C-alpha positions as CSV (number, residue, x, y, z in Angstrom):
1,M,318.3,58.3,-3.9
2,N,320.1,58.7,-0.6
3,I,320.5,56.7,2.6
4,S,317.0,57.6,3.7
5,A,315.4,55.8,0.8
6,I,312.1,54.0,1.3
7,V,311.8,50.7,-0.6
8,V,308.3,49.2,-1.1
9,I,307.9,45.7,-2.5
10,G,304.8,44.0,-3.8
11,V,304.7,40.2,-4.3
12,S,302.0,37.7,-5.0
13,A,301.7,34.3,-6.6
14,G,305.0,32.8,-7.5
15,G,306.9,35.6,-5.8
16,M,308.3,34.0,-2.6
17,E,311.6,32.6,-4.1
18,P,312.3,35.8,-6.0
19,L,311.7,37.7,-2.8
20,F,314.2,35.6,-1.0
21,E,316.7,36.3,-3.8
22,L,316.0,40.0,-3.5
23,V,316.6,40.3,0.2
24,E,319.7,38.0,0.0
25,G,321.2,40.5,-2.3
26,I,320.9,43.5,0.1
27,P,324.1,44.1,2.1
28,E,323.9,44.4,5.9
29,D,325.0,48.0,5.9
30,C,322.2,49.1,3.5
31,Q,320.5,52.1,5.1
32,A,317.2,52.0,3.2
33,T,313.9,51.1,5.0
34,F,312.0,48.2,3.3
35,F,308.2,47.5,3.4
36,V,306.8,44.3,1.9
37,V,303.2,43.4,1.0
38,Q,302.5,39.8,0.1
39,H,299.0,38.7,-0.9
40,I,297.6,36.3,1.7
41,P,294.1,35.1,2.7
42,A,292.5,37.3,5.3
43,H,292.1,34.3,7.7
44,A,295.7,33.2,7.4
45,E,298.4,34.3,9.9
46,S,301.4,35.9,8.2
47,N,304.8,34.6,9.2
48,L,306.6,36.3,6.4
49,H,308.8,38.3,8.8
50,L,310.0,35.1,10.4
51,I,310.7,33.5,7.0
52,L,312.5,36.5,5.6
53,A,314.7,36.8,8.7
54,S,316.5,33.5,7.7
55,H,317.4,35.1,4.3
56,T,318.9,38.4,5.3
57,L,321.2,40.1,7.8
58,L,318.8,43.0,8.0
59,T,316.3,43.2,10.9
60,V,312.9,41.9,9.9
61,S,309.7,42.7,11.8
62,A,306.0,42.5,11.3
63,A,304.4,45.9,10.8
64,D,302.6,47.5,13.8
65,D,300.3,50.5,13.8
66,Q,302.1,53.8,14.5
67,L,305.4,52.1,15.0
68,P,308.4,54.4,14.1
69,F,310.5,52.7,11.4
70,Q,314.3,52.5,11.2
71,P,316.8,52.3,8.3
72,G,318.2,48.9,7.7
73,H,315.0,47.2,8.7
74,I,312.4,45.2,6.7
75,Y,308.7,45.5,7.7
76,T,306.1,43.0,6.5
77,A,302.4,43.5,6.2
78,C,300.0,41.6,8.4
79,S,297.1,39.6,7.1
80,D,293.8,41.4,6.5
81,R,295.4,44.9,7.1
82,H,296.7,47.5,4.8
83,L,300.3,48.6,5.4
84,L,300.7,52.3,4.9
85,V,303.8,54.6,5.1
86,E,303.6,57.9,6.9
87,E,306.4,60.3,7.8
88,G,308.7,58.5,10.2
89,R,306.1,55.8,11.1
90,M,303.8,53.2,9.6
91,A,300.1,52.8,9.8
92,V,298.2,49.4,9.8
93,A,294.6,49.8,8.9
94,K,291.6,47.7,8.0
95,G,290.3,49.9,5.2
96,P,288.4,48.4,2.3
97,R,290.0,45.8,0.1
98,E,291.7,47.1,-3.0
99,N,292.2,44.9,-6.1
100,H,290.3,42.3,-4.0
101,F,293.2,42.3,-1.5
102,R,294.0,43.6,2.0
103,P,296.9,44.2,2.3
104,S,297.1,45.9,-1.1
105,V,300.3,46.7,-3.0
106,D,298.7,49.8,-4.4
107,A,297.8,51.2,-1.0
108,L,301.4,50.7,0.3
109,F,303.0,52.2,-2.8
110,R,300.7,55.2,-2.9
111,S,301.2,56.1,0.7
112,A,305.0,55.9,0.4
113,A,305.0,58.1,-2.7
114,Y,302.8,60.7,-0.9
115,A,305.1,60.8,2.2
116,Y,308.5,60.4,0.7
117,R,308.3,61.6,-2.9
118,D,311.5,61.0,-4.9
119,R,313.1,59.0,-2.0
120,V,310.9,56.0,-2.9
121,I,311.9,52.9,-4.9
122,G,309.0,50.6,-5.9
123,V,309.4,47.0,-6.8
124,V,306.7,44.7,-8.3
125,M,307.4,41.0,-8.5
126,S,305.6,37.9,-9.7
127,G,301.9,37.9,-9.3
128,A,298.5,37.6,-11.0
129,L,296.2,40.5,-12.0
130,N,297.4,44.0,-11.7
131,D,297.9,45.1,-8.1
132,G,300.8,47.6,-7.9
133,T,300.2,49.4,-11.2
134,S,298.3,52.3,-9.8
135,G,300.7,52.6,-6.9
136,M,303.7,52.5,-9.1
137,W,302.2,55.2,-11.2
138,A,302.0,57.3,-8.1
139,I,305.6,56.6,-7.3
140,K,306.8,57.8,-10.7
141,N,304.4,60.8,-10.6
142,F,306.1,61.9,-7.4
143,G,309.6,61.4,-8.8
144,G,310.5,57.9,-7.5
145,V,312.1,54.9,-9.1
146,S,310.2,51.9,-10.6
147,I,311.6,48.4,-10.8
148,I,309.9,45.2,-11.9
149,Q,311.1,41.6,-11.8
150,S,311.9,40.4,-15.3
151,R,308.7,39.3,-17.0
152,E,310.6,36.3,-18.6
153,E,311.6,35.1,-15.1
154,A,308.3,35.7,-13.2
155,V,306.2,32.6,-12.7
156,F,303.1,34.8,-13.0
157,D,304.0,37.9,-15.1
158,S,300.6,39.7,-14.9
159,M,301.6,42.2,-12.1
160,P,305.0,43.2,-13.6
161,K,303.6,43.2,-17.1
162,S,300.7,45.5,-16.0
163,V,303.3,48.0,-14.5
164,A,305.3,47.9,-17.7
165,D,302.2,48.6,-19.8
166,Y,301.1,51.7,-17.9
167,V,304.1,53.1,-16.0
168,E,307.5,54.4,-17.2
169,L,310.0,51.7,-16.1
170,D,313.5,52.5,-14.8
171,Y,314.6,48.9,-14.4
172,E,313.5,45.4,-15.3
173,L,315.8,42.9,-13.7
174,P,316.1,39.2,-12.6
175,S,315.2,38.9,-8.9
176,R,318.9,38.2,-7.9
177,E,319.9,41.6,-9.4
178,I,317.3,43.7,-7.8
179,G,318.8,43.8,-4.3
180,P,322.3,45.0,-5.5
181,M,320.5,47.6,-7.7
182,I,318.6,48.9,-4.7
183,N,321.8,49.2,-2.7
184,R,323.4,51.2,-5.5
185,L,320.4,53.5,-5.8
186,T,320.4,54.3,-2.1
187,Q,323.9,55.5,-2.3
188,Q,323.2,58.0,-5.1
189,A,322.2,61.6,-4.6
190,I,318.6,62.4,-5.3
191,A,318.2,63.6,-8.9
192,V,316.3,66.8,-9.4
193,T,313.1,66.0,-11.2
194,S,310.7,68.3,-13.0
195,Q,307.4,68.8,-11.1
196,K,304.5,67.4,-13.0
197,T,302.0,70.1,-14.0
198,D,299.1,68.3,-12.5
199,L,300.9,67.3,-9.2
200,V,298.6,69.4,-7.0
201,T,295.6,67.6,-8.3
202,N,297.2,64.2,-8.1
203,E,298.4,65.1,-4.5
204,K,294.8,65.7,-3.4
205,F,293.6,62.5,-5.1
206,T,296.4,60.5,-3.5
207,A,295.7,61.9,-0.1
208,F,292.0,60.9,-0.6
209,E,292.9,57.4,-1.6
210,I,295.2,57.0,1.4
211,N,292.3,58.1,3.7
212,V,290.0,55.5,2.1
213,A,292.6,52.8,2.7
214,K,292.6,53.9,6.4
215,G,288.8,53.2,6.5
216,K,287.5,56.7,6.0
217,N,284.2,57.1,4.2
218,A,284.8,57.8,0.5
219,L,281.7,59.9,0.0
220,E,282.4,62.0,3.0
221,R,286.0,62.5,1.8
222,G,284.9,63.9,-1.5
223,V,285.0,61.1,-4.0
224,L,282.8,63.0,-6.4
225,E,285.5,65.7,-6.7
226,F,287.8,63.3,-8.5
227,G,285.5,61.4,-10.8
228,T,282.1,61.0,-12.4
229,F,279.2,58.7,-12.0
230,S,279.6,55.4,-13.8
231,P,276.6,53.4,-15.2
232,L,278.2,50.4,-13.4
233,A,277.6,49.1,-9.8
234,C,279.7,47.2,-7.4
235,P,278.7,43.5,-7.7
236,E,279.3,43.0,-3.9
237,S,277.9,46.1,-2.3
238,H,275.5,47.2,-5.1
239,G,276.7,50.7,-4.5
240,A,277.0,53.2,-7.4
241,L,280.6,53.4,-8.9
242,T,282.6,56.5,-9.4
243,E,284.9,56.4,-12.4
244,Y,288.2,58.3,-12.8
245,C,291.3,58.1,-14.8
246,A,295.0,58.6,-13.8
247,G,298.0,57.8,-15.9
248,G,295.8,56.4,-18.7
249,L,294.4,53.8,-16.3
250,K,290.6,53.9,-16.0
251,R,289.5,52.9,-12.5
252,R,286.2,52.6,-10.6
253,G,285.5,53.0,-6.9
254,D,282.4,52.3,-4.9
255,G,282.1,55.4,-2.7
256,T,279.2,57.4,-3.9
257,S,276.8,55.5,-1.7
258,G,279.0,55.9,1.3
259,C,279.7,52.2,1.2
260,Q,283.0,51.1,2.8
261,K,283.7,48.6,0.0
262,Y,285.4,51.3,-2.1
263,G,288.6,49.4,-2.7
264,Q,286.9,46.2,-3.9
265,C,286.2,47.8,-7.2
266,S,288.8,50.5,-7.3
267,Q,292.0,50.2,-9.2
268,S,291.0,47.0,-10.9
269,P,291.3,46.8,-14.7
270,L,290.2,43.2,-14.4
271,H,287.0,44.1,-12.6
272,R,284.2,41.8,-13.8
273,L,280.6,43.0,-13.7
274,A,278.5,40.4,-12.0
275,P,274.8,40.0,-12.8
276,E,273.8,42.1,-9.8
277,G,276.1,44.9,-11.0
278,H,274.5,44.8,-14.4
279,R,271.0,45.0,-12.9
280,W,272.1,48.0,-10.8
281,G,273.8,49.6,-13.7
282,N,270.5,49.6,-15.6
283,L,268.8,51.1,-12.6
284,L,271.4,53.9,-12.5
285,A,271.0,54.5,-16.2
286,R,267.2,54.8,-15.8
287,R,267.8,57.5,-13.1
288,G,269.9,59.5,-15.5
289,F,273.5,58.6,-14.5
290,G,274.6,57.4,-17.9
291,P,273.7,55.0,-20.8
292,P,272.4,51.6,-19.9
293,P,275.0,48.8,-20.0
294,E,274.6,46.1,-22.6
295,A,275.3,42.5,-21.7
296,G,278.6,41.2,-23.1
297,Q,279.9,44.6,-24.0
298,F,282.2,45.3,-21.0
299,R,285.8,45.2,-21.6
300,S,287.9,43.7,-18.8
301,N,290.9,45.9,-19.4
302,D,291.9,49.3,-18.0
303,T,291.3,51.6,-21.0
304,A,287.6,51.7,-21.5
305,Y,284.3,49.9,-21.4
306,R,281.8,49.8,-24.3
């Protein structure tokens, strides 16, 4: 890493105190740029930037669409909007929810990895479910660094544990040690990493997912190029799901029907099939899109369904 490092942080349930400890450990002269996503209800106003400002000497601001970002600054996501990193600026968009959340940790991580490659440091802290796993996989795929809060320390260890299960970890640290580690990494030269053989394919897929997070129509953006029809359906929109696999993580997105609720089923190993989804899954099966689902035979993990 070097002084132009981009640090993306995802935090959810039980993560506020660890986040305070993280930013308190970052020295005032650190030249990285920080972006933080915290899971909050869509109707709630986020004051995270005001709260963090009392725990750090860095400048803290709420993210704003198309705002150029500066080193030595921390930018926090707004409620009910994805925070995305572009080259030299940020984007704030009301794209579809991902992992049931907007803002989504995965959307932030993925966009940073696409724009800044091996200059990115990803940090996943305490939280339930698995938001951040797919995004951290993208960070590692593009040559970045992965850090999780110690699973023993995390109040809710599901988010860091999911990352550890599916992504190559560089560091697992107590929250108070993450800030100093980030500072050391930003002062190091960028290591030369071998290009992944499937990077071109992954790059196209990552660009597609970023566009969806910005609110672009998944079907019009070519969702079928990256996956196959699933016999399952979205329990909210009833749209047909497309299934694809990256990094050993099987994921499903609602985009084949042109529905804008792509992210509500995408990237979620813990996706549960509601009765409406089961009914529509049978309908798709009758139309030739796959075998009919059988009640009680769906696995709620990220490897397969039976």
